[in-house]
PyMOL Python script that loads the backbone (N, CA, C, O; Angstrom):
from pymol import cmd

cmd.read_pdbstr("""\
ATOM      1  N   UNK A   1      23.607 -27.580  -5.339  1.00  0.00           N
ATOM      2  CA  UNK A   1      22.985 -26.414  -5.133  1.00  0.00           C
ATOM      3  C   UNK A   1      21.392 -27.298  -5.498  1.00  0.00           C
ATOM      4  O   UNK A   1      21.299 -28.128  -6.402  1.00  0.00           O
ATOM      5  N   UNK A   2      20.227 -26.891  -4.571  1.00  0.00           N
ATOM      6  CA  UNK A   2      18.967 -27.459  -5.026  1.00  0.00           C
ATOM      7  C   UNK A   2      18.510 -26.742  -6.018  1.00  0.00           C
ATOM      8  O   UNK A   2      18.682 -25.550  -6.271  1.00  0.00           O
ATOM      9  N   UNK A   3      17.678 -27.875  -6.780  1.00  0.00           N
ATOM     10  CA  UNK A   3      16.981 -27.538  -7.979  1.00  0.00           C
ATOM     11  C   UNK A   3      15.681 -26.725  -7.623  1.00  0.00           C
ATOM     12  O   UNK A   3      14.876 -26.988  -6.730  1.00  0.00           O
ATOM     13  N   UNK A   4      15.652 -25.654  -8.540  1.00  0.00           N
ATOM     14  CA  UNK A   4      14.545 -24.568  -8.480  1.00  0.00           C
ATOM     15  C   UNK A   4      13.273 -25.026  -9.298  1.00  0.00           C
ATOM     16  O   UNK A   4      13.302 -25.187 -10.518  1.00  0.00           O
ATOM     17  N   UNK A   5      12.239 -25.205  -8.571  1.00  0.00           N
ATOM     18  CA  UNK A   5      11.107 -25.488  -9.501  1.00  0.00           C
ATOM     19  C   UNK A   5       9.860 -24.264  -9.720  1.00  0.00           C
ATOM     20  O   UNK A   5       9.464 -23.581  -8.775  1.00  0.00           O
ATOM     21  N   UNK A   6       9.399 -24.142 -10.944  1.00  0.00           N
ATOM     22  CA  UNK A   6       9.009 -22.895 -10.955  1.00  0.00           C
ATOM     23  C   UNK A   6       7.847 -22.850 -10.395  1.00  0.00           C
ATOM     24  O   UNK A   6       7.243 -23.918 -10.486  1.00  0.00           O
ATOM     25  N   UNK A   7       7.231 -21.918  -9.778  1.00  0.00           N
ATOM     26  CA  UNK A   7       5.879 -21.806  -8.951  1.00  0.00           C
ATOM     27  C   UNK A   7       5.713 -22.366  -7.543  1.00  0.00           C
ATOM     28  O   UNK A   7       4.692 -22.472  -6.862  1.00  0.00           O
ATOM     29  N   UNK A   8       7.018 -22.709  -7.272  1.00  0.00           N
ATOM     30  CA  UNK A   8       6.901 -23.652  -5.701  1.00  0.00           C
ATOM     31  C   UNK A   8       7.323 -22.553  -4.603  1.00  0.00           C
ATOM     32  O   UNK A   8       7.429 -22.967  -3.448  1.00  0.00           O
ATOM     33  N   UNK A   9       7.563 -21.243  -4.842  1.00  0.00           N
ATOM     34  CA  UNK A   9       7.902 -20.671  -3.772  1.00  0.00           C
ATOM     35  C   UNK A   9       6.731 -20.251  -2.867  1.00  0.00           C
ATOM     36  O   UNK A   9       5.663 -20.011  -3.431  1.00  0.00           O
ATOM     37  N   UNK A  10       6.804 -20.138  -1.551  1.00  0.00           N
ATOM     38  CA  UNK A  10       5.890 -19.703  -0.694  1.00  0.00           C
ATOM     39  C   UNK A  10       5.949 -17.960  -0.566  1.00  0.00           C
ATOM     40  O   UNK A  10       6.858 -17.317  -0.043  1.00  0.00           O
ATOM     41  N   UNK A  11       4.668 -17.400  -1.223  1.00  0.00           N
ATOM     42  CA  UNK A  11       4.768 -16.077  -1.285  1.00  0.00           C
ATOM     43  C   UNK A  11       3.557 -15.272  -0.373  1.00  0.00           C
ATOM     44  O   UNK A  11       3.179 -14.132  -0.641  1.00  0.00           O
ATOM     45  N   UNK A  12       3.105 -15.979   0.594  1.00  0.00           N
ATOM     46  CA  UNK A  12       2.135 -15.350   1.501  1.00  0.00           C
ATOM     47  C   UNK A  12       2.471 -14.215   2.275  1.00  0.00           C
ATOM     48  O   UNK A  12       1.669 -13.303   2.474  1.00  0.00           O
ATOM     49  N   UNK A  13       3.794 -14.236   2.785  1.00  0.00           N
ATOM     50  CA  UNK A  13       4.274 -13.047   3.348  1.00  0.00           C
ATOM     51  C   UNK A  13       4.281 -11.966   2.454  1.00  0.00           C
ATOM     52  O   UNK A  13       3.931 -10.804   2.665  1.00  0.00           O
ATOM     53  N   UNK A  14       4.768 -12.540   1.318  1.00  0.00           N
ATOM     54  CA  UNK A  14       4.760 -11.004   0.416  1.00  0.00           C
ATOM     55  C   UNK A  14       3.834 -10.514   0.040  1.00  0.00           C
ATOM     56  O   UNK A  14       3.764  -9.286  -0.026  1.00  0.00           O
ATOM     57  N   UNK A  15       2.756 -11.374  -0.354  1.00  0.00           N
ATOM     58  CA  UNK A  15       1.218 -11.047  -0.519  1.00  0.00           C
ATOM     59  C   UNK A  15       0.792 -10.279   0.556  1.00  0.00           C
ATOM     60  O   UNK A  15       0.156  -9.267   0.263  1.00  0.00           O
ATOM     61  N   UNK A  16       0.993 -10.521   1.765  1.00  0.00           N
ATOM     62  CA  UNK A  16       0.519  -9.888   2.850  1.00  0.00           C
ATOM     63  C   UNK A  16       0.934  -8.367   3.156  1.00  0.00           C
ATOM     64  O   UNK A  16       0.247  -7.431   3.564  1.00  0.00           O
ATOM     65  N   UNK A  17       2.373  -8.449   2.800  1.00  0.00           N
ATOM     66  CA  UNK A  17       3.104  -7.312   2.881  1.00  0.00           C
ATOM     67  C   UNK A  17       2.596  -6.253   1.874  1.00  0.00           C
ATOM     68  O   UNK A  17       2.536  -5.091   2.274  1.00  0.00           O
ATOM     69  N   UNK A  18       2.216  -6.546   0.579  1.00  0.00           N
ATOM     70  CA  UNK A  18       2.267  -5.869  -0.664  1.00  0.00           C
ATOM     71  C   UNK A  18       0.601  -5.367  -0.190  1.00  0.00           C
ATOM     72  O   UNK A  18       0.332  -4.226  -0.566  1.00  0.00           O
ATOM     73  N   UNK A  19      -0.374  -6.000   0.484  1.00  0.00           N
ATOM     74  CA  UNK A  19      -1.613  -5.579   0.644  1.00  0.00           C
ATOM     75  C   UNK A  19      -1.633  -4.842   1.680  1.00  0.00           C
ATOM     76  O   UNK A  19      -2.604  -4.094   1.786  1.00  0.00           O
ATOM     77  N   UNK A  20      -0.704  -4.821   2.636  1.00  0.00           N
ATOM     78  CA  UNK A  20      -0.794  -3.818   3.426  1.00  0.00           C
ATOM     79  C   UNK A  20       0.044  -2.607   3.147  1.00  0.00           C
ATOM     80  O   UNK A  20       0.006  -1.701   3.979  1.00  0.00           O
ATOM     81  N   UNK A  21       0.769  -2.482   2.122  1.00  0.00           N
ATOM     82  CA  UNK A  21       1.554  -1.541   1.565  1.00  0.00           C
ATOM     83  C   UNK A  21       0.401  -0.832   0.506  1.00  0.00           C
ATOM     84  O   UNK A  21       0.673   0.292   0.087  1.00  0.00           O
ATOM     85  N   UNK A  22      -0.442  -1.254   0.219  1.00  0.00           N
ATOM     86  CA  UNK A  22      -1.516  -0.710  -0.694  1.00  0.00           C
ATOM     87  C   UNK A  22      -2.463  -0.258  -0.089  1.00  0.00           C
ATOM     88  O   UNK A  22      -3.124   0.611  -0.659  1.00  0.00           O
ATOM     89  N   UNK A  23      -2.826  -0.666   1.188  1.00  0.00           N
ATOM     90  CA  UNK A  23      -3.804  -0.063   2.285  1.00  0.00           C
ATOM     91  C   UNK A  23      -3.261   1.166   2.676  1.00  0.00           C
ATOM     92  O   UNK A  23      -3.815   2.245   2.471  1.00  0.00           O
ATOM     93  N   UNK A  24      -2.152   1.013   3.254  1.00  0.00           N
ATOM     94  CA  UNK A  24      -1.263   2.418   3.629  1.00  0.00           C
ATOM     95  C   UNK A  24      -1.441   3.277   2.727  1.00  0.00           C
ATOM     96  O   UNK A  24      -2.213   4.176   3.062  1.00  0.00           O
ATOM     97  N   UNK A  25      -0.872   3.371   1.342  1.00  0.00           N
ATOM     98  CA  UNK A  25      -0.777   4.089   0.464  1.00  0.00           C
ATOM     99  C   UNK A  25      -2.324   4.722   0.248  1.00  0.00           C
ATOM    100  O   UNK A  25      -2.580   5.915   0.413  1.00  0.00           O
ATOM    101  N   UNK A  26      -3.222   3.792  -0.117  1.00  0.00           N
ATOM    102  CA  UNK A  26      -4.772   4.518  -0.187  1.00  0.00           C
ATOM    103  C   UNK A  26      -5.310   5.098   0.901  1.00  0.00           C
ATOM    104  O   UNK A  26      -6.227   5.869   0.619  1.00  0.00           O
ATOM    105  N   UNK A  27      -5.016   4.979   2.264  1.00  0.00           N
ATOM    106  CA  UNK A  27      -5.583   5.864   3.188  1.00  0.00           C
ATOM    107  C   UNK A  27      -4.560   7.070   3.460  1.00  0.00           C
ATOM    108  O   UNK A  27      -5.010   8.118   3.923  1.00  0.00           O
ATOM    109  N   UNK A  28      -3.351   6.957   3.214  1.00  0.00           N
ATOM    110  CA  UNK A  28      -2.582   8.014   3.025  1.00  0.00           C
ATOM    111  C   UNK A  28      -3.066   9.405   2.160  1.00  0.00           C
ATOM    112  O   UNK A  28      -3.209  10.575   2.515  1.00  0.00           O
ATOM    113  N   UNK A  29      -3.270   8.636   0.717  1.00  0.00           N
ATOM    114  CA  UNK A  29      -3.829   9.712  -0.124  1.00  0.00           C
ATOM    115  C   UNK A  29      -5.147  10.062   0.151  1.00  0.00           C
ATOM    116  O   UNK A  29      -5.512  10.957  -0.611  1.00  0.00           O
ATOM    117  N   UNK A  30      -6.027   9.706   0.956  1.00  0.00           N
ATOM    118  CA  UNK A  30      -7.410   9.963   1.013  1.00  0.00           C
ATOM    119  C   UNK A  30      -7.153  10.954   2.361  1.00  0.00           C
ATOM    120  O   UNK A  30      -7.979  11.859   2.487  1.00  0.00           O
ATOM    121  N   UNK A  31      -6.055  10.865   3.407  1.00  0.00           N
ATOM    122  CA  UNK A  31      -6.018  11.750   4.656  1.00  0.00           C
ATOM    123  C   UNK A  31      -5.535  13.009   3.761  1.00  0.00           C
ATOM    124  O   UNK A  31      -6.147  14.075   3.819  1.00  0.00           O
ATOM    125  N   UNK A  32      -4.503  12.847   3.003  1.00  0.00           N
ATOM    126  CA  UNK A  32      -3.653  14.143   2.443  1.00  0.00           C
ATOM    127  C   UNK A  32      -4.713  15.076   1.438  1.00  0.00           C
ATOM    128  O   UNK A  32      -4.728  16.298   1.289  1.00  0.00           O
ATOM    129  N   UNK A  33      -5.511  14.117   0.869  1.00  0.00           N
ATOM    130  CA  UNK A  33      -6.897  14.796  -0.035  1.00  0.00           C
ATOM    131  C   UNK A  33      -7.688  15.663   0.960  1.00  0.00           C
ATOM    132  O   UNK A  33      -7.945  16.859   0.824  1.00  0.00           O
ATOM    133  N   UNK A  34      -8.023  14.882   1.956  1.00  0.00           N
ATOM    134  CA  UNK A  34      -8.944  15.502   3.058  1.00  0.00           C
ATOM    135  C   UNK A  34      -8.561  16.987   3.508  1.00  0.00           C
ATOM    136  O   UNK A  34      -9.258  18.002   3.540  1.00  0.00           O
ATOM    137  N   UNK A  35      -7.181  16.771   3.854  1.00  0.00           N
ATOM    138  CA  UNK A  35      -6.493  17.988   4.365  1.00  0.00           C
ATOM    139  C   UNK A  35      -6.505  19.033   3.397  1.00  0.00           C
ATOM    140  O   UNK A  35      -6.869  20.163   3.722  1.00  0.00           O
ATOM    141  N   UNK A  36      -6.114  18.743   2.161  1.00  0.00           N
ATOM    142  CA  UNK A  36      -5.938  19.959   1.020  1.00  0.00           C
ATOM    143  C   UNK A  36      -7.264  20.259   0.915  1.00  0.00           C
ATOM    144  O   UNK A  36      -7.315  21.484   0.802  1.00  0.00           O
ATOM    145  N   UNK A  37      -8.697  19.665   0.885  1.00  0.00           N
ATOM    146  CA  UNK A  37     -10.056  20.291   0.733  1.00  0.00           C
ATOM    147  C   UNK A  37     -10.166  20.922   1.920  1.00  0.00           C
ATOM    148  O   UNK A  37     -10.707  22.023   1.818  1.00  0.00           O
ATOM    149  N   UNK A  38      -9.804  20.575   3.139  1.00  0.00           N
ATOM    150  CA  UNK A  38      -9.741  21.449   4.251  1.00  0.00           C
ATOM    151  C   UNK A  38      -9.430  22.985   4.079  1.00  0.00           C
ATOM    152  O   UNK A  38     -10.175  23.957   4.204  1.00  0.00           O
ATOM    153  N   UNK A  39      -8.037  22.893   3.740  1.00  0.00           N
ATOM    154  CA  UNK A  39      -7.224  23.938   3.843  1.00  0.00           C
ATOM    155  C   UNK A  39      -7.871  24.885   2.727  1.00  0.00           C
ATOM    156  O   UNK A  39      -7.881  26.098   2.932  1.00  0.00           O
ATOM    157  N   UNK A  40      -8.318  24.446   1.750  1.00  0.00           N
ATOM    158  CA  UNK A  40      -8.955  24.868   0.617  1.00  0.00           C
ATOM    159  C   UNK A  40     -10.073  25.709   0.921  1.00  0.00           C
ATOM    160  O   UNK A  40     -10.264  26.804   0.393  1.00  0.00           O
ATOM    161  N   UNK A  41     -11.067  24.992   2.083  1.00  0.00           N
ATOM    162  CA  UNK A  41     -12.169  25.768   2.497  1.00  0.00           C
ATOM    163  C   UNK A  41     -12.276  26.715   3.505  1.00  0.00           C
ATOM    164  O   UNK A  41     -13.326  27.325   3.706  1.00  0.00           O
ATOM    165  N   UNK A  42     -11.187  26.895   4.203  1.00  0.00           N
ATOM    166  CA  UNK A  42     -10.771  27.701   5.065  1.00  0.00           C
ATOM    167  C   UNK A  42     -10.012  28.635   4.621  1.00  0.00           C
ATOM    168  O   UNK A  42      -9.881  29.732   5.164  1.00  0.00           O
ATOM    169  N   UNK A  43      -9.393  28.226   3.486  1.00  0.00           N
ATOM    170  CA  UNK A  43      -8.750  29.905   2.808  1.00  0.00           C
ATOM    171  C   UNK A  43      -7.302  29.696   3.369  1.00  0.00           C
ATOM    172  O   UNK A  43      -6.657  30.710   3.103  1.00  0.00           O
ATOM    173  N   UNK A  44      -6.690  28.962   3.907  1.00  0.00           N
ATOM    174  CA  UNK A  44      -5.215  28.864   4.108  1.00  0.00           C
ATOM    175  C   UNK A  44      -4.272  29.322   3.131  1.00  0.00           C
ATOM    176  O   UNK A  44      -3.064  29.220   3.343  1.00  0.00           O
TER     177      UNK A  44
END
""", "prot")
cmd.dss("prot")
cmd.show_as("cartoon", "prot")
cmd.util.cbc("prot")
cmd.orient("prot")
């Protein structure tokens, strides 16, 4: 079995995925809040 050296794992793919997840979550929350504000303004 190969010896693992701490700090040598390539994490760029995980970092890119996490950044995409954070961006998607942020925009989802913004859209949901906009919809809620719109519904409150039109009295639905």
